[in-house]
VMD Tcl script that builds the backbone (N, CA, C; Angstrom):
set m [mol new atoms 330]
animate dup $m
set s [atomselect $m all]
$s set {name element resname resid chain x y z} {
  {N N MET 1 A 5.469 16.554 4.693}
  {CA C MET 1 A 4.043 16.410 4.477}
  {C C MET 1 A 3.355 17.567 5.190}
  {N N ASN 2 A 2.497 18.283 4.461}
  {CA C ASN 2 A 1.817 19.413 5.080}
  {C C ASN 2 A 0.580 18.951 5.855}
  {N N SER 3 A -0.035 19.858 6.589}
  {CA C SER 3 A -1.159 19.488 7.460}
  {C C SER 3 A -2.371 19.026 6.660}
  {N N LYS 4 A -2.592 19.591 5.481}
  {CA C LYS 4 A -3.730 19.164 4.643}
  {C C LYS 4 A -3.537 17.719 4.175}
  {N N GLN 5 A -2.328 17.384 3.730}
  {CA C GLN 5 A -2.040 16.018 3.298}
  {C C GLN 5 A -2.173 15.044 4.464}
  {N N LYS 6 A -1.700 15.463 5.628}
  {CA C LYS 6 A -1.780 14.604 6.810}
  {C C LYS 6 A -3.239 14.353 7.179}
  {N N ALA 7 A -4.086 15.391 7.121}
  {CA C ALA 7 A -5.510 15.243 7.424}
  {C C ALA 7 A -6.187 14.319 6.414}
  {N N GLN 8 A -5.819 14.446 5.122}
  {CA C GLN 8 A -6.388 13.571 4.101}
  {C C GLN 8 A -5.999 12.127 4.366}
  {N N LEU 9 A -4.745 11.906 4.716}
  {CA C LEU 9 A -4.277 10.552 4.983}
  {C C LEU 9 A -4.963 9.955 6.206}
  {N N GLN 10 A -5.199 10.775 7.231}
  {CA C GLN 10 A -5.899 10.285 8.417}
  {C C GLN 10 A -7.345 9.925 8.078}
  {N N GLN 11 A -7.989 10.713 7.214}
  {CA C GLN 11 A -9.355 10.403 6.792}
  {C C GLN 11 A -9.387 9.100 5.998}
  {N N ILE 12 A -8.414 8.913 5.120}
  {CA C ILE 12 A -8.317 7.672 4.354}
  {C C ILE 12 A -8.144 6.489 5.301}
  {N N THR 13 A -7.314 6.664 6.318}
  {CA C THR 13 A -7.081 5.595 7.288}
  {C C THR 13 A -8.370 5.214 8.006}
  {N N ARG 14 A -9.125 6.223 8.464}
  {CA C ARG 14 A -10.392 5.928 9.139}
  {C C ARG 14 A -11.345 5.175 8.214}
  {N N ARG 15 A -11.438 5.610 6.951}
  {CA C ARG 15 A -12.336 4.949 6.002}
  {C C ARG 15 A -11.877 3.519 5.726}
  {N N ALA 16 A -10.573 3.329 5.588}
  {CA C ALA 16 A -10.048 1.991 5.324}
  {C C ALA 16 A -10.336 1.052 6.486}
  {N N LEU 17 A -10.171 1.548 7.700}
  {CA C LEU 17 A -10.450 0.713 8.865}
  {C C LEU 17 A -11.919 0.331 8.934}
  {N N GLN 18 A -12.810 1.215 8.500}
  {CA C GLN 18 A -14.234 0.898 8.479}
  {C C GLN 18 A -14.560 -0.132 7.414}
  {N N ASN 19 A -13.772 -0.165 6.330}
  {CA C ASN 19 A -14.035 -1.070 5.214}
  {C C ASN 19 A -13.439 -2.456 5.386}
  {N N VAL 20 A -12.734 -2.677 6.476}
  {CA C VAL 20 A -12.088 -3.969 6.666}
  {C C VAL 20 A -13.104 -5.061 7.007}
  {N N ASN 21 A -14.334 -4.695 7.248}
  {CA C ASN 21 A -15.413 -5.651 7.525}
  {C C ASN 21 A -15.146 -6.511 8.752}
  {N N GLY 22 A -14.671 -5.871 9.806}
  {CA C GLY 22 A -14.485 -6.595 11.058}
  {C C GLY 22 A -13.213 -7.402 11.131}
  {N N HIS 23 A -12.391 -7.412 10.083}
  {CA C HIS 23 A -11.136 -8.159 10.101}
  {C C HIS 23 A -10.001 -7.160 10.127}
  {N N GLY 24 A -9.371 -6.977 11.274}
  {CA C GLY 24 A -8.251 -6.060 11.378}
  {C C GLY 24 A -7.025 -6.637 10.707}
  {N N VAL 25 A -6.011 -5.834 10.586}
  {CA C VAL 25 A -4.781 -6.292 9.951}
  {C C VAL 25 A -4.199 -7.489 10.694}
  {N N ALA 26 A -4.233 -7.445 12.022}
  {CA C ALA 26 A -3.690 -8.565 12.803}
  {C C ALA 26 A -4.459 -9.850 12.513}
  {N N ASP 27 A -5.797 -9.749 12.401}
  {CA C ASP 27 A -6.592 -10.938 12.103}
  {C C ASP 27 A -6.237 -11.513 10.746}
  {N N THR 28 A -6.076 -10.657 9.730}
  {CA C THR 28 A -5.729 -11.114 8.389}
  {C C THR 28 A -4.362 -11.781 8.400}
  {N N THR 29 A -3.400 -11.179 9.064}
  {CA C THR 29 A -2.065 -11.750 9.145}
  {C C THR 29 A -2.107 -13.101 9.845}
  {N N GLN 30 A -2.862 -13.175 10.927}
  {CA C GLN 30 A -2.984 -14.434 11.663}
  {C C GLN 30 A -3.584 -15.520 10.780}
  {N N ALA 31 A -4.613 -15.178 10.005}
  {CA C ALA 31 A -5.265 -16.163 9.148}
  {C C ALA 31 A -4.299 -16.666 8.088}
  {N N VAL 32 A -3.499 -15.784 7.505}
  {CA C VAL 32 A -2.557 -16.184 6.471}
  {C C VAL 32 A -1.423 -16.996 7.071}
  {N N SER 33 A -0.839 -16.525 8.182}
  {CA C SER 33 A 0.327 -17.203 8.736}
  {C C SER 33 A -0.028 -18.543 9.359}
  {N N SER 34 A -1.256 -18.734 9.812}
  {CA C SER 34 A -1.614 -19.996 10.452}
  {C C SER 34 A -1.678 -21.145 9.451}
  {N N THR 35 A -1.741 -20.838 8.139}
  {CA C THR 35 A -1.792 -21.902 7.138}
  {C C THR 35 A -0.399 -22.306 6.656}
  {N N ALA 36 A 0.636 -21.552 7.015}
  {CA C ALA 36 A 1.987 -21.852 6.553}
  {C C ALA 36 A 2.607 -22.946 7.418}
  {N N PRO 37 A 3.264 -23.927 6.773}
  {CA C PRO 37 A 3.965 -24.956 7.545}
  {C C PRO 37 A 5.061 -24.323 8.405}
  {N N ASP 38 A 5.336 -24.911 9.567}
  {CA C ASP 38 A 6.316 -24.351 10.497}
  {C C ASP 38 A 7.679 -24.130 9.856}
  {N N ASN 39 A 8.103 -25.018 8.956}
  {CA C ASN 39 A 9.440 -24.891 8.381}
  {C C ASN 39 A 9.532 -23.761 7.350}
  {N N LEU 40 A 8.426 -23.116 6.994}
  {CA C LEU 40 A 8.451 -22.013 6.031}
  {C C LEU 40 A 8.245 -20.643 6.675}
  {N N ARG 41 A 7.914 -20.617 7.948}
  {CA C ARG 41 A 7.574 -19.350 8.605}
  {C C ARG 41 A 8.725 -18.358 8.674}
  {N N ASP 42 A 9.972 -18.803 8.621}
  {CA C ASP 42 A 11.122 -17.909 8.729}
  {C C ASP 42 A 11.734 -17.571 7.374}
  {N N VAL 43 A 11.054 -17.921 6.270}
  {CA C VAL 43 A 11.561 -17.586 4.943}
  {C C VAL 43 A 11.243 -16.117 4.657}
  {N N PRO 44 A 12.269 -15.301 4.352}
  {CA C PRO 44 A 12.002 -13.884 4.069}
  {C C PRO 44 A 11.310 -13.711 2.726}
  {N N VAL 45 A 10.375 -12.779 2.670}
  {CA C VAL 45 A 9.691 -12.438 1.426}
  {C C VAL 45 A 9.736 -10.916 1.264}
  {N N GLN 46 A 9.712 -10.460 0.031}
  {CA C GLN 46 A 9.711 -9.028 -0.247}
  {C C GLN 46 A 8.277 -8.568 -0.434}
  {N N VAL 47 A 7.848 -7.613 0.379}
  {CA C VAL 47 A 6.510 -7.040 0.276}
  {C C VAL 47 A 6.661 -5.628 -0.273}
  {N N SER 48 A 5.933 -5.328 -1.348}
  {CA C SER 48 A 5.980 -3.988 -1.926}
  {C C SER 48 A 4.560 -3.516 -2.209}
  {N N VAL 49 A 4.408 -2.200 -2.308}
  {CA C VAL 49 A 3.099 -1.594 -2.520}
  {C C VAL 49 A 3.158 -0.742 -3.780}
  {N N GLY 50 A 2.230 -0.993 -4.700}
  {CA C GLY 50 A 2.151 -0.221 -5.933}
  {C C GLY 50 A 1.287 1.015 -5.733}
  {N N LEU 51 A 1.908 2.178 -5.765}
  {CA C LEU 51 A 1.176 3.428 -5.534}
  {C C LEU 51 A 0.563 3.989 -6.807}
  {N N GLY 52 A 1.050 3.612 -7.966}
  {CA C GLY 52 A 0.523 4.118 -9.223}
  {C C GLY 52 A 1.578 4.084 -10.304}
  {N N LYS 53 A 1.184 4.522 -11.494}
  {CA C LYS 53 A 2.086 4.514 -12.647}
  {C C LYS 53 A 2.023 5.856 -13.348}
  {N N ALA 54 A 3.071 6.149 -14.081}
  {CA C ALA 54 A 3.117 7.344 -14.910}
  {C C ALA 54 A 3.710 6.961 -16.257}
  {N N THR 55 A 3.198 7.557 -17.323}
  {CA C THR 55 A 3.737 7.334 -18.657}
  {C C THR 55 A 4.373 8.629 -19.132}
  {N N LEU 56 A 5.630 8.529 -19.556}
  {CA C LEU 56 A 6.386 9.692 -20.033}
  {C C LEU 56 A 6.999 9.380 -21.385}
  {N N MET 57 A 7.262 10.420 -22.132}
  {CA C MET 57 A 8.071 10.273 -23.334}
  {C C MET 57 A 9.523 10.152 -22.873}
  {N N LEU 58 A 10.361 9.494 -23.646}
  {CA C LEU 58 A 11.750 9.293 -23.260}
  {C C LEU 58 A 12.435 10.631 -23.017}
  {N N GLY 59 A 12.148 11.612 -23.828}
  {CA C GLY 59 A 12.741 12.936 -23.649}
  {C C GLY 59 A 12.359 13.554 -22.321}
  {N N GLU 60 A 11.078 13.365 -21.908}
  {CA C GLU 60 A 10.622 13.881 -20.612}
  {C C GLU 60 A 11.353 13.178 -19.475}
  {N N LEU 61 A 11.523 11.866 -19.609}
  {CA C LEU 61 A 12.228 11.090 -18.583}
  {C C LEU 61 A 13.671 11.564 -18.453}
  {N N MET 62 A 14.313 11.782 -19.575}
  {CA C MET 62 A 15.717 12.208 -19.558}
  {C C MET 62 A 15.875 13.624 -19.000}
  {N N ALA 63 A 14.814 14.433 -19.080}
  {CA C ALA 63 A 14.886 15.813 -18.600}
  {C C ALA 63 A 14.554 15.953 -17.117}
  {N N LEU 64 A 14.139 14.863 -16.456}
  {CA C LEU 64 A 13.785 14.944 -15.035}
  {C C LEU 64 A 14.985 15.351 -14.202}
  {N N LYS 65 A 14.707 16.157 -13.192}
  {CA C LYS 65 A 15.766 16.573 -12.280}
  {C C LYS 65 A 15.225 16.560 -10.851}
  {N N LYS 66 A 16.107 16.693 -9.911}
  {CA C LYS 66 A 15.734 16.686 -8.499}
  {C C LYS 66 A 14.668 17.755 -8.254}
  {N N GLY 67 A 13.602 17.364 -7.554}
  {CA C GLY 67 A 12.520 18.289 -7.227}
  {C C GLY 67 A 11.333 18.208 -8.179}
  {N N ASP 68 A 11.502 17.578 -9.357}
  {CA C ASP 68 A 10.384 17.408 -10.275}
  {C C ASP 68 A 9.362 16.453 -9.677}
  {N N VAL 69 A 8.109 16.607 -10.053}
  {CA C VAL 69 A 7.029 15.769 -9.534}
  {C C VAL 69 A 6.448 14.939 -10.670}
  {N N LEU 70 A 6.346 13.637 -10.457}
  {CA C LEU 70 A 5.671 12.757 -11.398}
  {C C LEU 70 A 4.221 12.602 -10.954}
  {N N THR 71 A 3.289 12.858 -11.836}
  {CA C THR 71 A 1.881 12.674 -11.525}
  {C C THR 71 A 1.507 11.226 -11.821}
  {N N LEU 72 A 1.008 10.544 -10.811}
  {CA C LEU 72 A 0.635 9.139 -10.960}
  {C C LEU 72 A -0.817 9.022 -11.419}
  {N N ASP 73 A -1.182 7.819 -11.846}
  {CA C ASP 73 A -2.528 7.588 -12.357}
  {C C ASP 73 A -3.553 7.329 -11.250}
  {N N LYS 74 A -3.153 7.457 -10.007}
  {CA C LYS 74 A -4.070 7.259 -8.884}
  {C C LYS 74 A -4.195 8.552 -8.095}
  {N N GLN 75 A -5.320 8.678 -7.396}
  {CA C GLN 75 A -5.561 9.844 -6.561}
  {C C GLN 75 A -5.505 9.434 -5.098}
  {N N ALA 76 A -5.390 10.437 -4.222}
  {CA C ALA 76 A -5.417 10.167 -2.786}
  {C C ALA 76 A -6.706 9.439 -2.456}
  {N N GLY 77 A -6.623 8.365 -1.716}
  {CA C GLY 77 A -7.798 7.593 -1.336}
  {C C GLY 77 A -8.050 6.392 -2.225}
  {N N ASP 78 A -7.416 6.344 -3.401}
  {CA C ASP 78 A -7.571 5.176 -4.265}
  {C C ASP 78 A -6.887 3.976 -3.611}
  {N N PRO 79 A -7.394 2.775 -3.870}
  {CA C PRO 79 A -6.738 1.588 -3.310}
  {C C PRO 79 A -5.345 1.398 -3.893}
  {N N VAL 80 A -4.478 0.810 -3.105}
  {CA C VAL 80 A -3.134 0.457 -3.561}
  {C C VAL 80 A -3.038 -1.062 -3.639}
  {N N ASP 81 A -2.121 -1.547 -4.457}
  {CA C ASP 81 A -1.919 -2.987 -4.622}
  {C C ASP 81 A -0.738 -3.429 -3.771}
  {N N VAL 82 A -0.889 -4.569 -3.096}
  {CA C VAL 82 A 0.161 -5.124 -2.240}
  {C C VAL 82 A 0.703 -6.381 -2.917}
  {N N TYR 83 A 2.017 -6.400 -3.111}
  {CA C TYR 83 A 2.673 -7.515 -3.790}
  {C C TYR 83 A 3.613 -8.231 -2.824}
  {N N VAL 84 A 3.665 -9.548 -2.939}
  {CA C VAL 84 A 4.657 -10.348 -2.228}
  {C C VAL 84 A 5.472 -11.058 -3.298}
  {N N ASN 85 A 6.775 -10.788 -3.301}
  {CA C ASN 85 A 7.669 -11.332 -4.330}
  {C C ASN 85 A 7.113 -11.097 -5.732}
  {N N ASN 86 A 6.647 -9.880 -5.981}
  {CA C ASN 86 A 6.115 -9.427 -7.274}
  {C C ASN 86 A 4.802 -10.092 -7.687}
  {N N HIS 87 A 4.099 -10.719 -6.763}
  {CA C HIS 87 A 2.790 -11.316 -7.040}
  {C C HIS 87 A 1.733 -10.555 -6.253}
  {N N LEU 88 A 0.682 -10.120 -6.938}
  {CA C LEU 88 A -0.400 -9.382 -6.289}
  {C C LEU 88 A -1.100 -10.294 -5.281}
  {N N VAL 89 A -1.173 -9.845 -4.021}
  {CA C VAL 89 A -1.794 -10.670 -2.983}
  {C C VAL 89 A -2.926 -9.965 -2.255}
  {N N ALA 90 A -2.967 -8.615 -2.326}
  {CA C ALA 90 A -3.984 -7.899 -1.560}
  {C C ALA 90 A -4.162 -6.486 -2.104}
  {N N HIS 91 A -5.248 -5.870 -1.657}
  {CA C HIS 91 A -5.501 -4.454 -1.920}
  {C C HIS 91 A -5.619 -3.777 -0.565}
  {N N GLY 92 A -5.289 -2.506 -0.529}
  {CA C GLY 92 A -5.374 -1.786 0.729}
  {C C GLY 92 A -5.425 -0.299 0.508}
  {N N GLU 93 A -5.399 0.421 1.614}
  {CA C GLU 93 A -5.381 1.880 1.576}
  {C C GLU 93 A -4.232 2.375 2.430}
  {N N LEU 94 A -3.589 3.439 1.945}
  {CA C LEU 94 A -2.461 4.012 2.680}
  {C C LEU 94 A -2.919 4.569 4.009}
  {N N THR 95 A -2.048 4.466 4.977}
  {CA C THR 95 A -2.305 5.023 6.296}
  {C C THR 95 A -1.031 5.673 6.802}
  {N N LEU 96 A -1.157 6.481 7.785}
  {CA C LEU 96 A -0.006 7.136 8.392}
  {C C LEU 96 A 0.081 6.669 9.835}
  {N N THR 97 A 1.224 6.075 10.193}
  {CA C THR 97 A 1.446 5.635 11.567}
  {C C THR 97 A 2.642 6.405 12.091}
  {N N GLY 98 A 2.357 7.456 12.838}
  {CA C GLY 98 A 3.432 8.344 13.269}
  {C C GLY 98 A 3.973 9.088 12.071}
  {N N GLU 99 A 5.243 8.899 11.781}
  {CA C GLU 99 A 5.882 9.549 10.633}
  {C C GLU 99 A 6.089 8.576 9.477}
  {N N GLN 100 A 5.564 7.355 9.597}
  {CA C GLN 100 A 5.770 6.360 8.551}
  {C C GLN 100 A 4.446 6.021 7.870}
  {N N PHE 101 A 4.555 5.617 6.604}
  {CA C PHE 101 A 3.387 5.144 5.878}
  {C C PHE 101 A 3.155 3.681 6.178}
  {N N GLY 102 A 1.920 3.270 6.093}
  {CA C GLY 102 A 1.539 1.876 6.231}
  {C C GLY 102 A 0.400 1.587 5.266}
  {N N VAL 103 A -0.056 0.360 5.234}
  {CA C VAL 103 A -1.179 -0.033 4.389}
  {C C VAL 103 A -2.151 -0.828 5.237}
  {N N VAL 104 A -3.413 -0.407 5.231}
  {CA C VAL 104 A -4.487 -1.172 5.864}
  {C C VAL 104 A -5.028 -2.107 4.795}
  {N N LEU 105 A -4.937 -3.411 5.024}
  {CA C LEU 105 A -5.443 -4.385 4.041}
  {C C LEU 105 A -6.978 -4.339 4.026}
  {N N THR 106 A -7.533 -4.201 2.827}
  {CA C THR 106 A -8.981 -4.153 2.693}
  {C C THR 106 A -9.523 -5.410 2.033}
  {N N SER 107 A -8.694 -6.090 1.228}
  {CA C SER 107 A -9.138 -7.356 0.641}
  {C C SER 107 A -7.921 -8.161 0.223}
  {N N LEU 108 A -8.065 -9.470 0.289}
  {CA C LEU 108 A -7.017 -10.378 -0.166}
  {C C LEU 108 A -7.387 -10.893 -1.546}
  {N N VAL 109 A -6.389 -11.074 -2.410}
  {CA C VAL 109 A -6.614 -11.580 -3.749}
  {C C VAL 109 A -6.486 -13.098 -3.699}
  {N N SER 110 A -7.493 -13.780 -4.205}
  {CA C SER 110 A -7.444 -15.248 -4.153}
  {C C SER 110 A -6.812 -15.838 -5.386}
}
mol reanalyze $m
mol bondsrecalc $m
mol representation Tube
mol addrep $m
């Protein structure tokens, strides 16, 4: 990741934190987990984040090679979708925590 991309990601993170409306990630997690019965708290779930989609012709897909770039339908700063076991549960914005990506939750899907 180059310095320009890192600066953009840090700006997105600051904006996302401002948009949380006073509810930090820890608060949101606490609110969700406090409603789960004790016997379900240790059940593993798969959490995934949808960064975007691309549509290709089959020939284009077959011609892809290492180093090729797929252009997604989202831009830097666009919200990402958060899924739990393939069910949409929240929206958020990408953040950078050290050398790893994270997601700041901005809204929960009811």
